[in-house]
N, C-alpha and C positions, 0 to 999 in steps of 0.2 A: 607536487611533492616527489622527492626523490624515491623511485621505486626499488629501494635496496632494504633488506631486512623486514619487509612488509609481511602481512599475512595474506597469501594469495587462496582466494575461493575459487574453485574450479566449478563450473555451473553445468550440472546434469539435467536441468529443467525443472527442479523442485519450486513449488510455489512459494516456499519461505528462503530461497537461496540468498537474496539480497539482505534478508532479515539477519543472516549469519554475519554478513559485512557489517551490518549496523550494529550487533552486539559486540563484535570485535572493537569498533569504534567506541562504543560505549565504555568498554573495559580500557579504554586509552590508548589503543594500538591502531596503526594505519593498516587498514584492510581494502583489498580491492578485488573485484569480481572479474573473473577471466571466463570467456567462451572457450568450450573445450578445443576449438580450432586454434586457439591462442595459447594453448597450453605450453607449448615449447618456448614461448616468448615472454616469461614472467619475470625476466631480470634475475635478480639475485633474493627470492623470498627467504625470510627467516623461518615461515611455517606454512604448511598447505593444508587446506580443508577440502575435501571432496564432498560436494553436496548430495542431497537426495534428488529424486527425479521420478517422473511418473512411469517410466518403463521398467519391465522385469529384465533381469540380466540374461533370461532365455529368449527374448524377443530377437528376431532376426536383425532388427536395426538398433539393438541396444548399444548405446555409447559405451565406448571403451577408451581406455588411456594407456600410452606408451609408459609401461612400467620401469623400463630402464631409464628413461629420462627423468622420471618421478624420483627414482632411487638415486640418480646422480646429483640431484639437488641436496642431499645428505642432511635434510631437516625433518623435524617431526612432522608426521602425516595424520590427520583425523579423517576417516570415513564416516559420514552420516547417512544412515539408512540405506540407499542405494550404493553410496560411496563405500560402506562397511562390507556389503554383499560382493561389490567388484574386488574389494581388497581380499576377501575371503578366497575368491577364485584365483587371485593371483599368487596367493600363498598355497595352493593346491587344495583349497576345500571345494564344497559344493554349496550351490544355492538352489533350493527346491520349493515348492508351493507350500505353504503353511497348513497344518490341520485347522487352524483358526485364525482368520484374518483380523488383525488389530487396527482399529481406527478410533482413536480418542484417548483418554486417560488411561494408564496402566501403573502398575507399581514395580519401581525399580529396587531390586535387592543387591547392594553391591557386595562381593566377596570380603572386602577389607576397606576400611576408611583410610586408603593411602593413595599416593599417585593421582590418578583421574578423580578418585572419589575421596580425596583429602577433605574432611570437614563436611561431607555429605551424610545425611540421616541413612540409618540402616534400611529404612524403607522410604523411597521418595517416590512423589508422583511425577511421571513423565509422559510425554505426548506421543503416541504411536501413530503410524500412517503406512502401513505395509501389509502385502498379502503373501510374501515370500520369507524364508528364514534360511539361516546358514546351517550347514551340517558338514560332517567329514572334516572336522577341524585338523589342521596339520598338527605335527608333534610339537612345534615350537609355538603353537598359539596357547595363549593363556586367557582364561575365561575371568573377566574382570567383575561381571556382573550378570544376574539372571532377572526374568521377571517372577511373578509369584507362582507361576507353574513350572519353574525350573528350566525354562527355556534360555540359553545364552543370549544376551542383548548387548553384550559389551566385550570386546576382543581386544587383545594386544599380541603383536607379532614382533619379536625382537625388543629392542629398546627405543624404537621411535615411531612405530606404526600403531595407530588405535583406531577402532571401530565401534561406533554405537549405533544401535538399531532405532533409537527414539530421536526426537527433535529437541535439542537443548535450547534452540534459538527462540522458541515460542514461549509465552509466559505460562502456559498450562504446563510447562515442565518447570516445576516449583524451584528446583535448585540447578536449572539448565545453565544459567549464567555463571554459577561457581564451578560447574563442570568444565565449561569453556575457558574459564579462567585457569583452571588447574592444567589444562592441555596447553595453553599458551605459556605457561610457566615452564614447560619443558623445552621452549626455544631459548636461544641466547640473544640478548640485546635487540629485542624488536623494536621497530620504529614507532615512536609515539604519535597519536592523533590528537591535534587541537584544532578547535573550529576557527581561530583566526587564521591559522595556517591554511586550513582548507579554503577560507574566503580568499586569501590571497592568491591561491592556485587558481580557483575559479574565475578571479578578475583577470589574470594573466591570459587564461586560456580564451575568455571572451574576447579581449583585446587582439589577440593573435588570430583568432577565427574570423573576427568581425572586420578589422582593419578600418578603412573609411567608408565601408558600405552603409546603406540606410536600412535600419532595422524597424520593422513594425512589431510592437509587442501588444498581444491580446491580453487585456486584463479584465477581470471579473468583480474584483474586490475581494475575493477570497485570499487566504494566506499565501498560496503558491504564486499566484500571478503577480501579487502585491510585493512579495519578497524579490521575485524576478525583476519586476520594474525598478526597484530600488537599486539592485545589484546592477543592472544595466546602467542606470543614472551614475552610480559610483565609478563604473568602469570608463564612463566619459565618452561613450560611442554615440553616433547619431541615431537617435530613437524617437519613433512616434507611438505613444501608448494610446490604444483605442479600446474604449469600452462599449460593448454592444448591449443595447437594451432590446433583449430579444423577445420580450413579452412573457418570459418564464421566470421572472425574478419574484423574490419575495415583497412584501409589503414596504414600501418606501425605499427599497434597497438603492434604486439609482441614486437618489439623493445622498444617501449615507456614503456610498462609494465615492462620489464625486468630493464629498467633504473630507473623507479620509485622505485621499490622494493630495488634496489641497494643503492638509497638514503636513504631509511628507515632503511638499514641495516638487510633486511630479505632475507635470502638465498632461492633462487627458482630454481626449477628443472623444465625444459621445456619437455612436451610430445608432439612430432610431430605426429598429428593424423589426418591430413586432408583428405587423402586417405580414412581412415576408416569411418569418418562422411559423406563426400560427397558420397561415395559409398553406404552407408546404406540409405541415403536420395533419391538417384536417382529413378525418377517416382512419389515420394510421394507428394500428393498436399493438404491433409487433414491437418488442422493447429494442431489439438489434436495430430494426429499420428506423425508429425513432432516433437513436444515437447516431446512425449513418447520416440521415437527414440533416440533423442538428451540426455534426461536425463539418459537414460539406457546406452548409450555409454559412458557418462561421468563417471558414476560408474565403468564401466568396466576398464577405464583408470586411474581414481583416485585411485580405491580400488582393483579391480582384478589383476592388473598387478604389484601393489606394493608388495603384498606378505607378508608383516611383520607388517602391521597395525592392531591396535586394534580398532580405531575409525576413523569415517570420519567427519570432520568439514565443515559445509558449512555457508555461509553468508546469511542464510534464513531470510527474514524480515517478519513482519506481513502481509502485503498485499499479499505475496507469500501464506501463509497459509490460509487467509480467502477467497480469490479469488478461490483456490483449494479445499476448505471445506475439507481439509486433516486431521483435527484434530477429532480423533475418537469421542470426544464428541461435535463436532461442530454442530450447528443447521443451519448453513449457506447453502445457494445454491451454486452449482459449477459455476463460471464464466469461468475460463479457468484453464488447469492444468499446473502449473509451472513446469519447467524442474527440480526442485530440489523437487518435490513432487510426482514423479512417483512411481509406485508400488514397485520397487527394493528399493528405499529410505524408504518408509514406512515399508517395510520387515526388513530393518537394523535398523530402528527406534524402532520397537517392541523388537528387541534383545538388545536394549541399546547401540548400536553402532554408533549412530549419536549424534553429538554435535552441537547445533544451539543456542548459547548465545544471538544472536541478534533477536530471532523470535517474541519477544513482542515489538519490536521497528519499527518505521517509518523511511523513509530515512533522514528527517532532524535531528532526534534525533541521529541517527548513525553519521551523519556529526559532531553533537557536541560532541558526544563521541570521534571521531577521533581527533579532535582539542584537547580534554583534554589528549589525548594520544601523542600529539606532532606532528601529521601529516601535512605536509604542505599544505597550502591553495589550491594550484593548483591540488593537488591530491584529497583531501578530498572533492573539489567540482567540480570533474569531472561530466559531465552529466551522468545519469544512461545509463547502457548499458546491454540489456536483456540477460540472460544466454545463450538461443538459439543463440544468435547473429543475423547475418543478415538473417538468415532463416525466422524469423518472420516478415522481411521487404521485402520478396520476395515472394509474394502470389503465389500459384501454384507450379509448379515444379521448382526445385533449379538447376541451371547449373552454371558453373564457369564463362561463359560469362555474365550472369546476375548478379552474385556477382560483378564481376569487375567492371559493370556499376555503381552499388550502391555505391561501395567503392569510385569511382572517384567522383560521385555526391555529396556524403556526405562529402568528404574531401573539396570539392569547398564551399559548404554551411557553414561548421563549420568554415573555414579560413575566410569567409566574416563576420560571426557573430562575430569573435574576432578582425578583423581589425576594425569594427565599434563600438567595446566596447559593444557588445550585449550578448556575450557569458555567462557572470554571470548574466544576467537579465532573462535568460531563464532557465527553469527547465531542459528541454530536448529538443534536435533538432536532426533531421536525415533526410535522403533521403530515400524513399522507391520506389521500382518498382512497376508500375501499370501494370498488367499482361494482357495487351492488347496492340496491336499495332494500330498506328493511321497514317493517310496519312499527309504528310508535303511536303515541297519543300526545296531542297539543291542543290546549283549549278545549278539552273534553271532546275533541274530534280526532278521528284517525288521520295519522300522517303516514306518507311512505316517501322516505327521504334517504339520503346517502349516510353510511357510517364513515367515520374518520378513525385512522389509527395513530395514536402518538408513539413515538419511538425515541428512545434515549440510550446510548450505548458508551461504554468506556474502551478505548483501545489506545495502543501505542503507535501503531504504523498501518492501520487499516487493513492488514492481512487477516487478523483475527479480531473479534469484538465480543463483549459480554453486554447483556441489557443491565440497565441500572435500576436497582431497588429505591426508587424515588419515594420520599415520604408521602403517605396517603393524602395529606392536606393538599399538597401540590396538584396530585391526581385529581382530587375532589373539586377543588376550585376551578382547574382547568376545564374539566368536563362540565361543571355547572355553568361557566361563562360561555363555552362553545354551544352548548344546547340552548341557551336563552338568547345569544347574541348574533349567531351565525346562521342565516335562513338556508334552508335545504339539508340540514343535518339533525338527526334525531337519535343518534347512537355513536357513543364514544369508546374506542378499544385501546389496550395498552399492548404493544408488541414486546413479548418476552422471548424472542427468538435469538440465539446466538449465531456468530459467524465463525467458521460454518456451523450448520449447513446453510443458513439463511445469509444472503449478502446484507450490508448495511441500509443500502437504499432499497426500495422495493422493485425497481427495474434497473 
């Protein structure tokens, strides 16, 4: 897409930065993320958004911005969280530690329902994540909104600089999308975003990057790698799709994956590698170490054993990149290292041998792209399944007995969700093994067996998630069947943790 009159989002390292881009595109405008180092090369943006970030503006290495260049763009600018604090400094104000750190929901009280807050409630829930606050506001600074304590949380300088202390991009800010839309309305003739245009752009980029090279595409049967494989097929490049049976799959998953790719007309090679993976994981309990081992072994199977490949294609999405903080220009903090961001991948990436066309997208955008490629609904709406598979649902050491317990419990849970019509209402659902044994009674005798935890969440982007209030009959039937049909389990729990502070997966 031509980068003129687009919405340029400048990355200061916030965990939700790409989500800002996603919201802009959801509102129908073309948004693009820029590393701070690329700030001066944004072309001709129609609006600029400065993201949040993990640093304090008082830190010695706090990221800064060339205000003269920003001003010369002559377009509306919105600073979010860190971005607002930085703007306040540029306009002669101060940023200082807050008397009360704010993390989580807070109440926004707009001064008036106009401009940025046109159509916004007089009291609206927003999501805060900061420990600093602004002070010493300049004479030309207008307070647009405060929190319930009367602290300014939204400012305006002149007629085109805006700042908000909260995160409008997350769903926990109930009217955040409206606020973002109101800001974008301040810009003139912004470029529109359509998924078909984006698809054509991706296809052109793939053809230009690959040329006549041989590409190996690692597929798992999940939405991301499936959409990637079909996208590469449509691009008409030379591709080998390889499915690795690593011994960490769900019940009957290998057969299901092969059948699905057959339906889509994509030829898939299967690499049997269960012994390799399970052998390497024997006795390993550290979650990061597990991910590192699995990621490196995938490369060994996908890449080293193929021999004639020039490039490795992965279905990496933006949450994988941001949580791993694996972009060399990233200012984000590491949350967990995803299997597709291990050192070997980054090494190949530096050599220009990694193809990741979906790395700027979130799961729901990938699904929309998949539908535009003609992929069937039941395939493109499969629940996400992590690259490390059941390894991240088996805390502690991994054994075949434990994996078998997880497979059987998971199959029972997913079947119940489908039977009750709840599968498509849930973003992701699974069973995980709790790495402790508990006392129970079976057949009038004492049992000492594992506990299993069921988890079902709703999310838009995997960056945040909430647990699902499933009907009791589903939970009751699932628990009853697991306790009666799965050996080695005598207790079933239901996980009611949100993300944050928990992650979606156990490891």
